[in-house]
C-alpha positions, -999 to +999 in steps of 0.1 A: +000+000+000+014+034-011+014+062+014-007+092+006+013+122-005+013+148+023+004+121+049+027+116+080+036+081+067+050+095+035+087+099+034+100+135+034+116+142+000+140+171-001+135+178-038+097+178-035+099+200-005+121+226-023+097+226-053+068+233-029+086+262-013+094+278-047+058+279-057+037+307-043+002+295-035-021+302-064-048+320-045-025+344-027-012+377-039+022+375-055+053+387-037+058+415-063+024+428-054+033+428-017+066+446-024+048+474-042+023+478-013+052+479+012+068+506-009+035+525-009+034+523+029+070+532+037+079+558+011+056+587+023+062+583+060+095+602+064+082+634+047+049+631+067+069+629+099+091+658+087+059+678+080+046+671+115+069+698+129+051+724+108+016+713+117+006+728+150+034+712+170+023+677+159-008+673+180-026+641+184-050+649+155-021+650+130-009+616+141-044+602+138-047+615+102-013+601+092-021+568+110-055+565+092-040+572+059-012+546+064-039+521+074-058+526+042-026+521+022-016+490+042-050+474+041-042+451+011-014+435+032-039+420+055-057+404+025-026+388+009-041+353+011-070+362-012-057+376-045-090+390-056-096+407-023-061+420-023-065+435-058-099+450-050-085+466-017-055+480-036-077+495-064-104+509-041-078+520-016-061+540-043-094+557-052-103+564-015-067+576-009-070+601-038-102+616-024-087+616+011-056+634-001-076+660-018-098+665+013-069+667+038-042+683+017-032+709+042-029+684+070+001+668+053-014+638+035+000+652+002+030+630+010+009+600+002+002+612-033+028+588-047+013+559-029-017+560-052+001+549-084+020+523-063-012+507-050-027+507-084+005+491-098+003+465-070-032+456-080-020+445-115+015+433-108+007+396-108+030+378-133+007+347-132-020+368-148-001+394-167+033+380-176+045+409-197+030+439-178+038+427-143+076+430-145+072+464-160+049+475-132+074+462-106+103+480-123+083+513-126+072+510-089+107+503-077+121+532-097+094+555-084+101+545-048+138+548-053+135+582-069+114+595-041+139+582-015+169+595-034+154+629-038+176+655-021+162+666+012+140+635+017+159+620+047+182+646+060+157+665+081+147+636+102 
């Protein structure tokens, strides 16, 4: 009687184990998509913290606005196990973020303006579905995040 694959009685096979680790689960968001969302979350935070010195002595309200904006951008990370939910959250989060940025522009959320294209790129950067467009979106998002971080005056005031 042959052991059932995946059953405790089945022998552990190193080659099969490595192949399973290389494959990303098909229903999950791809690591490229997660990378772009992490860029969208991290890139606007240093200028937002820098702007906090100019906004009424950085009262609690400013921190709550920046925290809520960061939570909207980071929402797709919580849904990474369901690709369709991840993509919907990234797309709708980008739309909501655009409206939120326009509404609270003077409160310092303008620093999140570059997160909108990054979240929209993350929604479409799945190489399993779009094998030609996904690497281009990843490269464009990486270049955008790198350009923002390399911009003179971005980090030095912190």
